[in-house]
C-alpha positions in Angstrom: -4.2 -24.6 19.4 -2.0 -21.7 20.5 -3.2 -18.3 21.4 -1.6 -15.6 19.5 -2.3 -11.7 19.6 -2.9 -9.8 16.3 -4.6 -6.4 15.4 -7.8 -6.6 13.7 -6.4 -5.1 10.6 -3.9 -8.3 10.7 -6.8 -10.6 11.2 -8.5 -9.5 8.0 -5.1 -10.0 6.3 -4.8 -13.2 7.9 -8.2 -14.5 7.0 -7.8 -13.3 3.3 -4.3 -15.2 3.3 -6.3 -18.5 4.4 -8.7 -17.9 1.6 -6.1 -17.5 -0.9 -4.5 -20.8 0.4 -7.4 -23.1 -0.1 -6.4 -24.3 -3.7 -3.6 -25.9 -1.9 -3.4 -29.8 -1.2 -2.3 -31.2 2.1 -4.2 -33.0 5.1 -2.3 -31.3 7.9 -1.9 -27.8 6.3 -5.5 -27.7 5.5 -6.7 -29.1 8.8 -4.9 -26.1 10.4 -6.1 -23.3 8.4 -9.7 -24.9 8.3 -9.9 -25.2 12.2 -8.3 -21.8 12.4 -10.8 -20.0 10.5 -13.5 -21.6 12.0 -12.3 -20.1 15.2 -12.2 -16.7 13.3 -15.7 -16.4 12.0 -17.2 -14.6 14.9 -14.5 -12.0 15.2 -14.0 -11.9 11.4 -18.0 -10.9 10.9 -17.8 -8.7 14.2 -14.9 -6.6 12.4 -16.7 -6.3 8.9 -20.1 -5.3 10.7 -18.3 -2.3 12.5 -18.2 -0.6 9.2 -21.3 -1.7 7.4 -22.9 1.1 5.6 -26.3 2.2 6.9 -29.6 1.4 4.7 -29.8 5.0 3.9 -26.2 5.3 2.6 -26.6 2.1 0.7 -29.8 3.6 -1.0 -27.9 6.8 -1.9 -24.9 4.8 -3.3 -27.6 3.0 -5.4 -29.2 5.9 -6.6 -25.7 7.5 -7.7 -24.6 4.4 -9.5 -28.0 4.7 -11.7 -27.5 8.2 -12.0 -23.8 7.6 -13.6 -25.2 4.7 -15.6 -27.6 6.9 -17.2 -24.9 9.4 -18.6 -22.0 6.9 -18.7 -19.3 6.8 -21.5 -18.7 3.3 -23.0 -15.3 2.3 -24.9 -14.8 0.8 -28.1 -16.4 -2.6 -26.9 -19.4 -0.8 -25.4 -18.3 -1.4 -21.9 -18.1 1.2 -19.0 -15.2 3.1 -18.5 -14.1 3.1 -14.7 -12.1 6.0 -13.2 -11.2 7.0 -9.6 -12.9 9.8 -7.6 -12.9 10.4 -3.9 -10.7 7.4 -3.6 -13.2 4.7 -5.4 -14.0 3.6 -8.8 -17.1 5.5 -10.6 -18.3 5.7 -14.1 -16.7 8.0 -16.8 -19.5 10.6 -17.7 -20.0 11.7 -21.3 -18.6 14.9 -21.6 -21.7 16.7 -23.1 -23.6 15.3 -20.1 -21.1 16.5 -17.3 -23.0 19.6 -16.3 -26.4 17.6 -15.9 -25.0 15.0 -14.4 -23.2 17.3 -11.9 -26.4 19.1 -11.1 -28.3 15.9 -10.4 -25.6 14.5 -8.6 -25.2 17.6 -6.4 -29.0 17.5 -5.7 -28.8 13.6 -4.6 -25.7 14.5 -2.2 -28.0 17.3 -0.4 -30.7 14.9 0.0 -28.5 12.1 1.8 -25.8 14.8 3.0 -26.3 13.5 6.8 -26.1 10.0 5.6 -22.9 10.7 3.8 -21.2 12.6 6.6 -22.1 9.7 9.4 -20.6 7.3 6.9 -17.4 9.2 6.5 -17.2 9.3 10.5 -17.7 5.8 10.6 -14.9 5.1 8.3 -12.6 7.2 10.0 -13.4 5.6 13.5 -13.0 2.1 11.5 -9.6 2.8 10.0 -7.9 5.0 12.8 -9.4 2.9 15.9 -10.9 -0.3 15.5 -8.5 -1.8 13.0 -5.7 -0.9 15.3 -7.0 -2.9 18.1 -5.2 -5.8 19.5 -6.8 -8.9 20.1 -5.8 -12.6 21.1 -7.2 -15.4 19.1 -6.5 -19.2 18.8 -4.8 -20.7 15.9 -3.6 -24.2 14.7 0.3 -23.8 13.9 1.7 -25.2 10.8 5.4 -26.6 10.7 7.7 -26.3 7.8 7.0 -29.9 7.0 3.6 -29.3 6.6 3.6 -26.9 3.9 2.3 -28.1 0.7 3.5 -28.3 -2.9 3.1 -25.2 -4.9 3.1 -23.2 -1.5 4.4 -19.9 -2.8 6.2 -16.9 -0.5 3.1 -15.1 -1.0 1.0 -17.8 0.5 3.6 -18.0 3.4 3.3 -14.2 3.8 -0.6 -14.4 4.0 -0.5 -16.8 6.9 2.6 -15.8 8.7 0.9 -16.1 12.1 0.2 -19.7 11.8 3.7 -21.0 10.6 5.8 -22.0 13.4 8.8 -20.2 14.2 11.7 -21.7 11.5 15.3 -21.7 13.1 17.5 -19.2 11.5 20.8 -21.2 10.7 23.1 -18.7 9.1 22.5 -15.3 10.6 23.4 -12.1 9.2 23.2 -8.1 9.3 21.2 -6.1 6.8 20.4 -2.8 7.0 16.8 -1.4 6.2 15.4 2.2 6.5 12.2 2.4 8.3 10.3 3.7 5.1 11.3 0.5 3.6 9.9 -1.4 6.3 6.7 0.5 6.1 6.3 -0.8 2.3 8.2 -4.1 2.4 5.2 -6.0 1.0 5.8 -4.0 -2.2 9.5 -4.3 -2.0 9.5 -8.2 -1.9 6.1 -8.5 -3.9 8.5 -9.6 -7.1 9.6 -12.9 -5.0 6.1 -13.8 -4.0 5.3 -16.0 -6.9 8.2 -18.5 -6.1 7.1 -21.8 -4.7 10.6 -23.5 -4.3 10.3 -24.7 -1.0 13.8 -24.3 0.3 13.8 -20.6 -0.7 10.2 -20.2 0.7 11.3 -21.6 4.1 14.6 -19.6 4.1 12.6 -16.2 3.6 9.5 -16.9 6.1 11.5 -15.9 9.2 12.7 -12.5 7.3 9.3 -11.4 6.3 8.2 -12.4 9.9 10.9 -10.1 11.5 9.7 -7.2 8.8 6.0 -7.6 9.5 6.7 -7.3 13.2 8.8 -4.1 12.7 6.2 -2.7 10.4 3.4 -3.1 13.1 5.6 -1.4 15.7 5.9 1.4 13.2 2.2 1.6 12.3 1.3 1.7 15.9 3.8 3.9 17.2 2.9 7.5 18.5 5.2 9.2 16.2 3.3 7.5 13.2 -0.1 7.7 14.6 0.2 11.3 15.8 1.6 12.3 12.1 -1.4 10.6 10.0 -4.1 11.3 12.7 -3.4 14.9 13.4 -1.1 16.7 11.1 -1.8 14.7 7.9 -5.6 14.5 8.5 -5.3 18.4 8.8 -3.2 18.8 5.8 -5.9 16.5 3.6 -8.6 18.6 5.0 -6.8 22.0 3.9 -6.0 20.6 0.6 -9.8 19.4 -0.1 -11.0 23.1 1.3 -8.8 24.7 -1.6 -9.3 22.0 -4.4 -11.6 22.4 -7.5 -14.5 19.7 -7.2 -15.0 17.1 -9.8 -18.6 16.4 -11.4 -18.8 13.6 -8.9 -18.7 16.3 -5.9 -15.0 15.2 -4.8 -12.0 17.3 -4.6 -10.3 17.1 -8.0 -7.0 15.1 -8.2 -4.9 15.3 -11.0 -2.0 12.6 -11.0 -1.6 12.5 -7.2 -2.0 16.2 -6.6 -5.1 18.2 -5.4 -6.1 21.0 -8.3 -5.5 23.5 -5.8 -7.1 27.2 -6.3 -5.7 30.1 -4.6 -2.2 29.0 -4.4 -0.7 31.7 -2.5 -3.5 31.6 0.3 -3.2 27.6 0.3 0.6 28.0 0.7 0.3 30.4 3.6 -2.3 28.4 5.3 0.0 25.4 5.0 2.8 26.8 6.0 1.0 27.9 9.3 -0.1 24.1 9.7 3.6 22.8 9.2 4.7 25.2 12.0 1.9 24.2 14.4 2.8 20.7 14.0 6.7 21.2 13.4 7.5 18.5 16.2 5.0 15.8 14.9 6.4 16.3 11.3 10.0 16.5 12.4 9.6 13.4 14.4 7.9 11.5 11.6 10.4 12.4 9.0 13.3 11.3 11.5 11.5 8.3 12.0 11.2 7.6 8.3 14.9 8.1 7.6 16.4 6.0 10.5 18.3 2.9 9.3 17.5 -0.4 11.3 20.2 -3.2 11.5 18.2 -6.4 11.0 19.6 -9.9 12.1 18.3 -11.9 9.2 18.2 -15.4 7.7 21.2 -15.2 5.1 20.1 -17.4 2.2 22.4 -20.2 0.6 23.1 -19.3 -3.2 21.8 -23.0 -3.8 18.3 -22.0 -2.6 17.9 -19.2 -4.9 14.9 -20.3 -7.5 16.8 -21.0 -11.0 14.7 -18.8 -12.9 15.2 -15.5 -10.9 15.5 -12.6 -13.1 17.9 -9.6 -12.6 15.1 -7.3 -11.4 14.2 -10.2 -8.7 17.6 -10.6 -7.9 18.2 -6.9 -6.8 15.3 -7.4 -4.4 17.0 -10.4 -2.7 20.9 -9.8 -3.5 21.5 -8.2 0.3 20.1 -11.5 1.9 21.9 -14.0 -0.2 25.3 -15.5 0.8 
């Protein structure tokens, strides 16, 4: 057993990675992940309980769902159509029933307004504070030799904290801007399905380097100030000027709020940007900054034989 430090958000991701690796065979490998997960059980339950909705909020959600079902639109196969409102999936309402649904949904929201408000406040604390807390856990480490057949790069990324450090044999320099480091999971996503062991082992430390840098950025004062201070206020301003949809949430078209009173909104937004100019400038400078990474350069012979041109574009700077 070895003690490792990890954020609570990272712990949830690790637990998910362990769950996704259960399909793989291998005595040493599965011993390590099962023993580790047993040590994590209580902490995982505590994290999940921290954002457990109240009985009253669940009651509201259940009644809202039943209301949506009574007015829902069905597709050609008579299945519900799900759309996004307020960041969550909701049932699409028939056009002729939108007005009646909106009135009844508004009445329901008024009845449970204090419970809805409490849940939103709880969600904010959970996402902004609790998930960023650093904790220490005990884990069974896995060596490169213990990695089973069919172990993909995606599996490796999911359980990175459990894999022993793999010595970098052929070091090289790669330049990465911070905004790409923030989104490195999506960037390398096209490679996550590969299970050629030599390739996976070659890439593990590169992902670990990026993961650590991402964590440093996400927990930095510049980043948290931008999202917890400026961006939170900007979102609140957008919502206050936005049209509302029939579900009682600010209407979003594409990725933009449906803003009304655009002149007044722009005036208020400019005031906000001036107020938080330093926070915004520091954040934008951080995102543009290039970082020189010392990475494991991958031998051409280690590349998967069926790698596509699109996948090669992702990995090309790491190949010798």
